[in-house]
A tleap script that builds the chain and sets N, CA, C and O, in Angstrom:
source leaprc.protein.ff14SB
mol = sequence {
  NMET ILE LEU SER LEU LEU LYS LYS LYS GLN
  GLU GLU THR ARG ARG LYS ILE MET SER ASN
  LYS VAL SER ILE LYS GLY LEU CYS LYS ILE
  THR LEU LEU ARG GLU MET TRP LYS HIE GLN
  ARG VAL ALA ALA PHE PHE GLY GLY GLY SER
  GLY PRO VAL PHE ASN GLU GLN GLU ALA LYS
  ARG VAL VAL GLU HIE GLY TYR ILE ASP TYR
  PHE CYS GLY ARG ALA MET LYS VAL ASP LEU
  SER GLY ASP ASP VAL SER THR TYR ALA TYR
  ASN GLN ASP SER TYR LYS LYS LEU GLU ASP
  ILE VAL ALA SER LEU CPHE
}
set mol.1.N position { -37.158 78.034 14.753 }
set mol.1.CA position { -35.877 77.955 14.079 }
set mol.1.C position { -35.169 76.638 14.390 }
set mol.1.O position { -34.744 75.930 13.477 }
set mol.2.N position { -35.041 76.309 15.676 }
set mol.2.CA position { -34.378 75.068 16.072 }
set mol.2.C position { -35.163 73.862 15.570 }
set mol.2.O position { -34.582 72.888 15.092 }
set mol.3.N position { -36.480 73.934 15.680 }
set mol.3.CA position { -37.331 72.839 15.202 }
set mol.3.C position { -37.158 72.639 13.699 }
set mol.3.O position { -37.125 71.509 13.212 }
set mol.4.N position { -37.048 73.742 12.976 }
set mol.4.CA position { -36.846 73.664 11.531 }
set mol.4.C position { -35.513 73.004 11.196 }
set mol.4.O position { -35.444 72.181 10.284 }
set mol.5.N position { -34.458 73.355 11.920 }
set mol.5.CA position { -33.141 72.749 11.696 }
set mol.5.C position { -33.159 71.265 12.030 }
set mol.5.O position { -32.558 70.457 11.322 }
set mol.6.N position { -33.848 70.907 13.105 }
set mol.6.CA position { -33.962 69.509 13.510 }
set mol.6.C position { -34.688 68.690 12.448 }
set mol.6.O position { -34.252 67.591 12.106 }
set mol.7.N position { -35.778 69.213 11.931 }
set mol.7.CA position { -36.525 68.518 10.880 }
set mol.7.C position { -35.676 68.351 9.622 }
set mol.7.O position { -35.731 67.313 8.963 }
set mol.8.N position { -34.887 69.384 9.293 }
set mol.8.CA position { -34.020 69.308 8.120 }
set mol.8.C position { -32.971 68.215 8.310 }
set mol.8.O position { -32.701 67.448 7.386 }
set mol.9.N position { -32.378 68.139 9.499 }
set mol.9.CA position { -31.370 67.129 9.804 }
set mol.9.C position { -31.984 65.719 9.741 }
set mol.9.O position { -31.370 64.796 9.205 }
set mol.10.N position { -33.185 65.564 10.285 }
set mol.10.CA position { -33.867 64.274 10.240 }
set mol.10.C position { -34.132 63.838 8.804 }
set mol.10.O position { -33.969 62.664 8.468 }
set mol.11.N position { -34.536 64.767 7.967 }
set mol.11.CA position { -34.811 64.463 6.566 }
set mol.11.C position { -33.525 64.079 5.838 }
set mol.11.O position { -33.539 63.160 5.019 }
set mol.12.N position { -32.423 64.756 6.116 }
set mol.12.CA position { -31.135 64.414 5.508 }
set mol.12.C position { -30.695 63.010 5.920 }
set mol.12.O position { -30.204 62.238 5.097 }
set mol.13.N position { -30.873 62.693 7.186 }
set mol.13.CA position { -30.519 61.369 7.693 }
set mol.13.C position { -31.384 60.298 7.034 }
set mol.13.O position { -30.874 59.252 6.633 }
set mol.14.N position { -32.680 60.549 6.918 }
set mol.14.CA position { -33.587 59.597 6.280 }
set mol.14.C position { -33.180 59.348 4.832 }
set mol.14.O position { -33.177 58.204 4.377 }
set mol.15.N position { -32.837 60.408 4.105 }
set mol.15.CA position { -32.403 60.271 2.717 }
set mol.15.C position { -31.106 59.470 2.614 }
set mol.15.O position { -30.954 58.640 1.718 }
set mol.16.N position { -30.178 59.720 3.528 }
set mol.16.CA position { -28.912 58.998 3.535 }
set mol.16.C position { -29.153 57.512 3.783 }
set mol.16.O position { -28.557 56.666 3.116 }
set mol.17.N position { -30.015 57.194 4.728 }
set mol.17.CA position { -30.325 55.798 5.036 }
set mol.17.C position { -30.961 55.112 3.827 }
set mol.17.O position { -30.590 53.989 3.484 }
set mol.18.N position { -31.901 55.773 3.194 }
set mol.18.CA position { -32.612 55.174 2.068 }
set mol.18.C position { -31.710 55.022 0.840 }
set mol.18.O position { -31.929 54.122 0.030 }
set mol.19.N position { -30.714 55.872 0.689 }
set mol.19.CA position { -29.877 55.801 -0.509 }
set mol.19.C position { -28.733 54.794 -0.377 }
set mol.19.O position { -28.143 54.399 -1.382 }
set mol.20.N position { -28.420 54.385 0.819 }
set mol.20.CA position { -27.323 53.449 1.056 }
set mol.20.C position { -27.856 52.028 1.173 }
set mol.20.O position { -27.922 51.464 2.265 }
set mol.21.N position { -28.231 51.465 0.049 }
set mol.21.CA position { -28.775 50.108 0.042 }
set mol.21.C position { -27.932 49.216 -0.845 }
set mol.21.O position { -27.305 49.672 -1.801 }
set mol.22.N position { -27.930 47.924 -0.508 }
set mol.22.CA position { -27.214 46.942 -1.300 }
set mol.22.C position { -28.147 45.749 -1.517 }
set mol.22.O position { -28.923 45.388 -0.633 }
set mol.23.N position { -28.062 45.148 -2.690 }
set mol.23.CA position { -28.896 43.985 -2.994 }
set mol.23.C position { -28.300 42.734 -2.359 }
set mol.23.O position { -27.100 42.475 -2.459 }
set mol.24.N position { -29.167 41.966 -1.703 }
set mol.24.CA position { -28.753 40.681 -1.120 }
set mol.24.C position { -29.526 39.536 -1.766 }
set mol.24.O position { -29.550 38.417 -1.254 }
set mol.25.N position { -30.154 39.835 -2.893 }
set mol.25.CA position { -30.940 38.830 -3.602 }
set mol.25.C position { -30.044 37.656 -3.998 }
set mol.25.O position { -28.989 37.843 -4.605 }
set mol.26.N position { -30.470 36.465 -3.653 }
set mol.26.CA position { -29.728 35.261 -3.993 }
set mol.26.C position { -28.749 34.805 -2.925 }
set mol.26.O position { -28.221 33.696 -3.003 }
set mol.27.N position { -28.501 35.645 -1.928 }
set mol.27.CA position { -27.572 35.256 -0.859 }
set mol.27.C position { -28.281 34.430 0.212 }
set mol.27.O position { -29.472 34.614 0.460 }
set mol.28.N position { -27.549 33.528 0.838 }
set mol.28.CA position { -28.056 32.833 2.015 }
set mol.28.C position { -28.014 33.846 3.163 }
set mol.28.O position { -26.940 34.305 3.551 }
set mol.29.N position { -29.162 34.184 3.692 }
set mol.29.CA position { -29.236 35.234 4.704 }
set mol.29.C position { -28.606 34.816 6.031 }
set mol.29.O position { -28.136 35.666 6.787 }
set mol.30.N position { -28.594 33.550 6.312 }
set mol.30.CA position { -27.943 33.075 7.538 }
set mol.30.C position { -26.428 33.251 7.404 }
set mol.30.O position { -25.766 33.685 8.347 }
set mol.31.N position { -25.890 32.917 6.248 }
set mol.31.CA position { -24.463 33.121 5.997 }
set mol.31.C position { -24.124 34.609 6.068 }
set mol.31.O position { -23.109 34.989 6.652 }
set mol.32.N position { -24.968 35.448 5.477 }
set mol.32.CA position { -24.756 36.891 5.527 }
set mol.32.C position { -24.767 37.388 6.968 }
set mol.32.O position { -23.887 38.149 7.371 }
set mol.33.N position { -25.759 36.960 7.744 }
set mol.33.CA position { -25.837 37.380 9.145 }
set mol.33.C position { -24.592 36.933 9.918 }
set mol.33.O position { -24.069 37.690 10.736 }
set mol.34.N position { -24.122 35.726 9.666 }
set mol.34.CA position { -22.920 35.229 10.343 }
set mol.34.C position { -21.705 36.096 9.996 }
set mol.34.O position { -20.921 36.454 10.876 }
set mol.35.N position { -21.555 36.429 8.720 }
set mol.35.CA position { -20.427 37.262 8.304 }
set mol.35.C position { -20.530 38.673 8.888 }
set mol.35.O position { -19.527 39.254 9.303 }
set mol.36.N position { -21.733 39.211 8.917 }
set mol.36.CA position { -21.937 40.522 9.530 }
set mol.36.C position { -21.581 40.466 11.012 }
set mol.36.O position { -20.916 41.362 11.531 }
set mol.37.N position { -22.020 39.425 11.680 }
set mol.37.CA position { -21.768 39.239 13.107 }
set mol.37.C position { -20.263 39.177 13.391 }
set mol.37.O position { -19.787 39.756 14.367 }
set mol.38.N position { -19.520 38.473 12.532 }
set mol.38.CA position { -18.070 38.341 12.703 }
set mol.38.C position { -17.357 39.695 12.647 }
set mol.38.O position { -16.342 39.895 13.315 }
set mol.39.N position { -17.890 40.614 11.854 }
set mol.39.CA position { -17.222 41.893 11.628 }
set mol.39.C position { -17.805 43.040 12.448 }
set mol.39.O position { -17.499 44.206 12.200 }
set mol.40.N position { -18.633 42.709 13.410 }
set mol.40.CA position { -19.243 43.733 14.252 }
set mol.40.C position { -18.654 43.677 15.656 }
set mol.40.O position { -18.321 42.599 16.149 }
set mol.41.N position { -18.528 44.810 16.288 }
set mol.41.CA position { -18.012 44.875 17.658 }
set mol.41.C position { -19.008 44.244 18.627 }
set mol.41.O position { -20.218 44.283 18.407 }
set mol.42.N position { -18.477 43.663 19.702 }
set mol.42.CA position { -19.328 43.155 20.780 }
set mol.42.C position { -19.947 44.359 21.482 }
set mol.42.O position { -19.272 45.360 21.721 }
set mol.43.N position { -21.222 44.257 21.809 }
set mol.43.CA position { -21.929 45.351 22.465 }
set mol.43.C position { -21.254 45.725 23.789 }
set mol.43.O position { -20.765 44.861 24.517 }
set mol.44.N position { -21.238 47.008 24.079 }
set mol.44.CA position { -20.551 47.534 25.263 }
set mol.44.C position { -21.085 46.952 26.567 }
set mol.44.O position { -20.350 46.866 27.551 }
set mol.45.N position { -22.356 46.551 26.584 }
set mol.45.CA position { -22.915 46.051 27.840 }
set mol.45.C position { -22.349 44.689 28.243 }
set mol.45.O position { -22.711 44.162 29.295 }
set mol.46.N position { -21.476 44.116 27.431 }
set mol.46.CA position { -20.773 42.886 27.810 }
set mol.46.C position { -19.439 43.210 28.486 }
set mol.46.O position { -18.670 42.306 28.811 }
set mol.47.N position { -19.168 44.491 28.696 }
set mol.47.CA position { -18.017 44.927 29.464 }
set mol.47.C position { -16.667 44.506 28.921 }
set mol.47.O position { -15.766 44.178 29.692 }
set mol.48.N position { -16.515 44.508 27.627 }
set mol.48.CA position { -15.229 44.169 27.032 }
set mol.48.C position { -15.013 42.679 26.835 }
set mol.48.O position { -13.985 42.274 26.291 }
set mol.49.N position { -15.964 41.851 27.267 }
set mol.49.CA position { -15.849 40.406 27.060 }
set mol.49.C position { -16.187 40.029 25.636 }
set mol.49.O position { -16.452 40.891 24.798 }
set mol.50.N position { -16.178 38.755 25.371 }
set mol.50.CA position { -16.436 38.286 24.014 }
set mol.50.C position { -17.923 38.199 23.682 }
set mol.50.O position { -18.276 38.108 22.507 }
set mol.51.N position { -18.797 38.223 24.673 }
set mol.51.CA position { -20.228 38.153 24.413 }
set mol.51.C position { -20.652 36.757 23.996 }
set mol.51.O position { -19.836 35.835 23.990 }
set mol.52.N position { -21.921 36.593 23.646 }
set mol.52.CA position { -22.430 35.284 23.239 }
set mol.52.C position { -21.821 34.800 21.921 }
set mol.52.O position { -21.296 35.593 21.139 }
set mol.53.N position { -21.897 33.507 21.693 }
set mol.53.CA position { -21.462 32.930 20.424 }
set mol.53.C position { -22.595 33.033 19.408 }
set mol.53.O position { -23.749 33.249 19.778 }
set mol.54.N position { -22.267 32.880 18.135 }
set mol.54.CA position { -23.270 32.917 17.071 }
set mol.54.C position { -24.203 31.730 17.227 }
set mol.54.O position { -23.748 30.595 17.371 }
set mol.55.N position { -25.504 31.980 17.199 }
set mol.55.CA position { -26.515 30.946 17.389 }
set mol.55.C position { -27.220 30.672 16.056 }
set mol.55.O position { -28.050 31.465 15.612 }
set mol.56.N position { -26.884 29.558 15.432 }
set mol.56.CA position { -27.419 29.191 14.114 }
set mol.56.C position { -28.952 29.050 14.130 }
set mol.56.O position { -29.625 29.513 13.209 }
set mol.57.N position { -29.495 28.421 15.158 }
set mol.57.CA position { -30.948 28.221 15.237 }
set mol.57.C position { -31.672 29.565 15.350 }
set mol.57.O position { -32.696 29.784 14.704 }
set mol.58.N position { -31.135 30.446 16.166 }
set mol.58.CA position { -31.732 31.769 16.320 }
set mol.58.C position { -31.597 32.558 15.016 }
set mol.58.O position { -32.501 33.311 14.656 }
set mol.59.N position { -30.497 32.397 14.317 }
set mol.59.CA position { -30.298 33.071 13.029 }
set mol.59.C position { -31.377 32.652 12.032 }
set mol.59.O position { -31.928 33.492 11.321 }
set mol.60.N position { -31.676 31.365 11.982 }
set mol.60.CA position { -32.724 30.868 11.079 }
set mol.60.C position { -34.063 31.520 11.388 }
set mol.60.O position { -34.856 31.787 10.486 }
set mol.61.N position { -34.306 31.772 12.654 }
set mol.61.CA position { -35.579 32.360 13.074 }
set mol.61.C position { -35.668 33.853 12.743 }
set mol.61.O position { -36.720 34.324 12.311 }
set mol.62.N position { -34.586 34.596 12.939 }
set mol.62.CA position { -34.678 36.054 12.837 }
set mol.62.C position { -34.517 36.626 11.434 }
set mol.62.O position { -34.996 37.731 11.179 }
set mol.63.N position { -33.866 35.924 10.519 }
set mol.63.CA position { -33.542 36.542 9.228 }
set mol.63.C position { -34.757 36.936 8.398 }
set mol.63.O position { -34.668 37.866 7.597 }
set mol.64.N position { -35.859 36.277 8.561 }
set mol.64.CA position { -37.052 36.594 7.765 }
set mol.64.C position { -38.110 37.377 8.537 }
set mol.64.O position { -39.212 37.589 8.032 }
set mol.65.N position { -37.788 37.806 9.747 }
set mol.65.CA position { -38.801 38.453 10.582 }
set mol.65.C position { -38.611 39.952 10.732 }
set mol.65.O position { -39.084 40.530 11.711 }
set mol.66.N position { -37.941 40.592 9.803 }
set mol.66.CA position { -37.823 42.044 9.833 }
set mol.66.C position { -36.550 42.541 10.483 }
set mol.66.O position { -35.496 41.912 10.402 }
set mol.67.N position { -36.676 43.674 11.123 }
set mol.67.CA position { -35.535 44.411 11.655 }
set mol.67.C position { -34.819 43.639 12.760 }
set mol.67.O position { -35.448 43.142 13.695 }
set mol.68.N position { -33.497 43.546 12.640 }
set mol.68.CA position { -32.657 42.902 13.654 }
set mol.68.C position { -31.838 44.002 14.319 }
set mol.68.O position { -30.932 44.564 13.704 }
set mol.69.N position { -32.148 44.302 15.551 }
set mol.69.CA position { -31.444 45.346 16.280 }
set mol.69.C position { -30.100 44.813 16.776 }
set mol.69.O position { -29.043 45.255 16.327 }
set mol.70.N position { -30.152 43.864 17.701 }
set mol.70.CA position { -28.958 43.188 18.205 }
set mol.70.C position { -29.113 41.696 17.958 }
set mol.70.O position { -30.217 41.157 18.037 }
set mol.71.N position { -28.007 41.032 17.659 }
set mol.71.CA position { -28.029 39.583 17.489 }
set mol.71.C position { -26.806 38.992 18.167 }
set mol.71.O position { -25.671 39.354 17.855 }
set mol.72.N position { -27.047 38.087 19.087 }
set mol.72.CA position { -25.970 37.400 19.815 }
set mol.72.C position { -24.895 38.383 20.294 }
set mol.72.O position { -23.700 38.160 20.102 }
set mol.73.N position { -25.343 39.458 20.912 }
set mol.73.CA position { -24.441 40.402 21.553 }
set mol.73.C position { -23.787 41.441 20.668 }
set mol.73.O position { -22.858 42.125 21.098 }
set mol.74.N position { -24.262 41.569 19.429 }
set mol.74.CA position { -23.658 42.554 18.523 }
set mol.74.C position { -24.745 43.338 17.786 }
set mol.74.O position { -25.792 42.794 17.437 }
set mol.75.N position { -24.479 44.615 17.558 }
set mol.75.CA position { -25.444 45.483 16.884 }
set mol.75.C position { -25.484 45.163 15.396 }
set mol.75.O position { -24.461 45.229 14.714 }
set mol.76.N position { -26.657 44.818 14.898 }
set mol.76.CA position { -26.823 44.544 13.473 }
set mol.76.C position { -27.508 45.720 12.776 }
set mol.76.O position { -27.034 46.197 11.745 }
set mol.77.N position { -28.600 46.176 13.330 }
set mol.77.CA position { -29.317 47.351 12.815 }
set mol.77.C position { -29.706 47.218 11.346 }
set mol.77.O position { -29.544 48.159 10.569 }
set mol.78.N position { -30.220 46.042 10.966 }
set mol.78.CA position { -30.607 45.784 9.576 }
set mol.78.C position { -31.912 45.002 9.503 }
set mol.78.O position { -32.343 44.375 10.471 }
set mol.79.N position { -32.518 45.058 8.342 }
set mol.79.CA position { -33.688 44.244 8.030 }
set mol.79.C position { -33.286 43.356 6.853 }
set mol.79.O position { -33.118 43.841 5.734 }
set mol.80.N position { -33.133 42.073 7.105 }
set mol.80.CA position { -32.701 41.135 6.065 }
set mol.80.C position { -33.869 40.408 5.404 }
set mol.80.O position { -33.651 39.476 4.629 }
set mol.81.N position { -35.092 40.814 5.692 }
set mol.81.CA position { -36.254 40.071 5.194 }
set mol.81.C position { -36.545 40.292 3.710 }
set mol.81.O position { -37.311 39.532 3.117 }
set mol.82.N position { -35.954 41.311 3.104 }
set mol.82.CA position { -36.203 41.585 1.690 }
set mol.82.C position { -35.001 41.269 0.813 }
set mol.82.O position { -34.106 40.517 1.202 }
set mol.83.N position { -34.999 41.860 -0.382 }
set mol.83.CA position { -33.899 41.658 -1.335 }
set mol.83.C position { -32.855 42.769 -1.280 }
set mol.83.O position { -31.783 42.642 -1.871 }
set mol.84.N position { -33.161 43.858 -0.572 }
set mol.84.CA position { -32.231 44.978 -0.412 }
set mol.84.C position { -32.096 45.285 1.065 }
set mol.84.O position { -33.037 45.109 1.839 }
set mol.85.N position { -30.914 45.746 1.449 }
set mol.85.CA position { -30.677 46.069 2.853 }
set mol.85.C position { -29.959 47.414 2.941 }
set mol.85.O position { -29.050 47.699 2.160 }
set mol.86.N position { -30.376 48.228 3.896 }
set mol.86.CA position { -29.715 49.500 4.144 }
set mol.86.C position { -28.399 49.242 4.868 }
set mol.86.O position { -28.350 48.474 5.828 }
set mol.87.N position { -27.345 49.883 4.406 }
set mol.87.CA position { -26.014 49.686 4.985 }
set mol.87.C position { -25.678 50.718 6.054 }
set mol.87.O position { -24.744 50.521 6.832 }
set mol.88.N position { -26.420 51.802 6.100 }
set mol.88.CA position { -26.053 52.964 6.909 }
set mol.88.C position { -25.846 52.643 8.392 }
set mol.88.O position { -24.768 52.908 8.924 }
set mol.89.N position { -26.826 52.094 9.056 }
set mol.89.CA position { -26.735 51.883 10.506 }
set mol.89.C position { -25.698 50.817 10.860 }
set mol.89.O position { -24.946 50.985 11.820 }
set mol.90.N position { -25.650 49.728 10.100 }
set mol.90.CA position { -24.668 48.674 10.377 }
set mol.90.C position { -23.243 49.219 10.247 }
set mol.90.O position { -22.386 48.927 11.081 }
set mol.91.N position { -22.996 50.000 9.216 }
set mol.91.CA position { -21.655 50.500 8.939 }
set mol.91.C position { -21.137 51.490 9.985 }
set mol.91.O position { -19.939 51.768 10.023 }
set mol.92.N position { -22.007 52.017 10.818 }
set mol.92.CA position { -21.577 52.988 11.820 }
set mol.92.C position { -20.577 52.396 12.803 }
set mol.92.O position { -19.680 53.105 13.259 }
set mol.93.N position { -20.709 51.110 13.141 }
set mol.93.CA position { -19.866 50.508 14.178 }
set mol.93.C position { -19.091 49.273 13.741 }
set mol.93.O position { -18.361 48.694 14.545 }
set mol.94.N position { -19.230 48.859 12.496 }
set mol.94.CA position { -18.621 47.593 12.084 }
set mol.94.C position { -17.152 47.753 11.693 }
set mol.94.O position { -16.693 48.849 11.373 }
set mol.95.N position { -16.438 46.645 11.728 }
set mol.95.CA position { -15.046 46.612 11.299 }
set mol.95.C position { -14.935 46.566 9.782 }
set mol.95.O position { -13.927 46.989 9.217 }
set mol.96.N position { -15.969 46.054 9.125 }
set mol.96.CA position { -15.972 45.899 7.670 }
set mol.96.C position { -17.317 46.396 7.147 }
set mol.96.O position { -18.358 46.086 7.726 }
set mol.97.N position { -17.305 47.148 6.079 }
set mol.97.CA position { -18.537 47.697 5.510 }
set mol.97.C position { -19.432 46.577 4.992 }
set mol.97.O position { -18.952 45.581 4.452 }
set mol.98.N position { -20.737 46.755 5.166 }
set mol.98.CA position { -21.715 45.759 4.731 }
set mol.98.C position { -21.620 45.511 3.229 }
set mol.98.O position { -21.784 44.377 2.778 }
set mol.99.N position { -21.360 46.546 2.460 }
set mol.99.CA position { -21.220 46.392 1.012 }
set mol.99.C position { -20.088 45.410 0.673 }
set mol.99.O position { -20.205 44.600 -0.247 }
set mol.100.N position { -18.994 45.501 1.435 }
set mol.100.CA position { -17.850 44.615 1.198 }
set mol.100.C position { -18.146 43.178 1.630 }
set mol.100.O position { -17.695 42.222 0.999 }
set mol.101.N position { -18.896 43.046 2.695 }
set mol.101.CA position { -19.290 41.704 3.164 }
set mol.101.C position { -20.160 41.031 2.096 }
set mol.101.O position { -19.933 39.877 1.732 }
set mol.102.N position { -21.151 41.767 1.605 }
set mol.102.CA position { -22.057 41.232 0.574 }
set mol.102.C position { -21.258 40.868 -0.672 }
set mol.102.O position { -21.451 39.788 -1.231 }
set mol.103.N position { -20.375 41.741 -1.112 }
set mol.103.CA position { -19.577 41.481 -2.313 }
set mol.103.C position { -18.729 40.215 -2.152 }
set mol.103.O position { -18.550 39.464 -3.111 }
set mol.104.N position { -18.215 39.981 -0.960 }
set mol.104.CA position { -17.371 38.805 -0.737 }
set mol.104.C position { -18.172 37.498 -0.775 }
set mol.104.O position { -17.592 36.424 -0.930 }
set mol.105.N position { -19.482 37.581 -0.637 }
set mol.105.CA position { -20.325 36.384 -0.622 }
set mol.105.C position { -20.861 36.011 -2.003 }
set mol.105.O position { -21.402 34.921 -2.188 }
set mol.106.N position { -20.712 36.905 -2.961 }
set mol.106.CA position { -21.192 36.595 -4.314 }
set mol.106.C position { -20.127 35.876 -5.100 }
set mol.106.O position { -20.344 35.531 -6.262 }
savepdb mol mol.pdb
quit
């Protein structure tokens, strides 16, 4: 019974993640990552400090290499390597929704 409920919850979460996507086709992914970084909270393990600064060289390296968990001290939780990006995980902790960030860049 519990296992069945857990599987159902996992499937609902997977569907929610897959349905919350936004197109980033045509956007500069480094600019997008910078804007996302600006609107994300500093990770708790920095103890309330400001954390690292945005690193342009590192941004150039990571944007095409798949899933970005943390970047320069902030949770990104996105894969920017394609033309669409899931908004679900990023939006959990950000100050501004990813959809709004993308819209502001077009």
